[in-house]
N, C-alpha and C positions, 0 to 999 in steps of 0.2 A: 504494500499500499504506499503510495507516495506521501512524503512528508509535506504537510501544510506550510506554505510560505507565507510569512507575515511581512507585509510592507509597512514601513513607518508612515505616519501622517504626511500629507504632502507638504505642509508648512515646515515641519521638522526637516524633512528631506531637502527642501529648498535652502533652508538655513545652512545644513551641512555641506550641500554642494557648493553654495556661494563661498563658504570658507575655504574651499580648496584653492582658491586663487581668483584672479581677475577674469574668469572664463565664462561663468554662467550668465546668459542673457535672460533675465526674468521675463521681460516683455514677449520674448519668442518662446517661452516654456509654458507648459500647462500641466494639469494633472496627468501623470503618467508619460509625459513627453518633456524632455529637457534639451535645450540648445546651448552648446558651448562654442566659443571661438577664441582664437589667439592671434593678435597682430604681431607675429614673431620677429619680422625684419622690415625695416623701413626701405622702401624703394629708393627714395632720394631724401636724405636728411637736409639737403641744401634748400629745399622748398620750405615756405612758411608752414607752421604746424597745421593750419586748416586746409592746406593744399597737399598734404602728404597721403600717399597710398602705401599699403603694406603687403607683404607676402605673409601667409599664414595658413591656418587651417580652421575648419569648423567640423564639429562632431554633434550628432544627434543621438540621444539616448531614449529608447522607448521601452516602456514596461511590457514584459511578457509574463507568461505563467510562473516561471521559476526565478524571475529576476529582471534582467534588462538585456536588450540587444543594442548594439551601436553600429553606426555607419559614419564615415568621415570622408572629407574631401580636402584637397589642397587648392590654393588659388590666391587671387588678388582681392584685397579689400579696397574698393574704389573710392573716388571722392564723394559719391552719393551715399556711402555707407552700406554698400551692397557687395556680397561675395560673388566673385566671377571665378568659376573653375577654370584654372590655367596651370600649365606646367611651371613649377618654380625654377627659376634660373639656378645653375649650379652653385654660384657664389652664396646663395641664400638658403640652399637646401638644408645645410647642417643645423642652423639655429631653428628653422621651421620644424624639422623632424625631431630635434631634441626637445623642444617645448611640448610637442605632442606626446612623446614617449614619457617625459616627466609627469605630464598631466594624467595620462592613462594609469600609471603606477599609483598615483594618489586616489584616483577614482576607484580602481580595483580594491585597494586597502579599505577604503570606506565601505564599499558595497559588500565585499566578501567577507571582511573580518568584522566590521562593526555590525552589519545588518544580516550577514549570512545569505546574501543574495548573489545568485550567479550573474556573470557578464559574458555575453556572447556576441560574435560578430553577426550582423544582419545577413540573412541568406543572399541578398543582392549586393553585398559589399564588393566594390570593384578595386579597392586598394588592398594592400597586404594586410592580413590579420595582425592586430596588435598583440604584444606579449609583454609581461612584466619582467622577463628575464633580461639582464643587461647585455 
């Protein structure tokens, strides 16, 4: 007989996810669905702050029966505040990838250890599966 999975209340989970870092976008999250992103590498620091674009990633976490599933993408955060899926240039790949891996480790620790919830890649994930191993 399967073990009954208990999810924390939405508000408590939002608080815990927000504490992981500057990643959770509360306005784009809802009960059972969470949107995270990271502006990992500035495209041109020579521009005025309000004119800067960034390379980074976004990750969506969706509640499923035994925990959560995730999908993520890499791309450019444009001047309008929108993500555009694009190949990250080689000189920006390391910081973008590193911030995603660091975030994923924190996310797994929270979900698996604190709440005993599983985390799986979404069936339609087109990027490599994330892992907590270094």
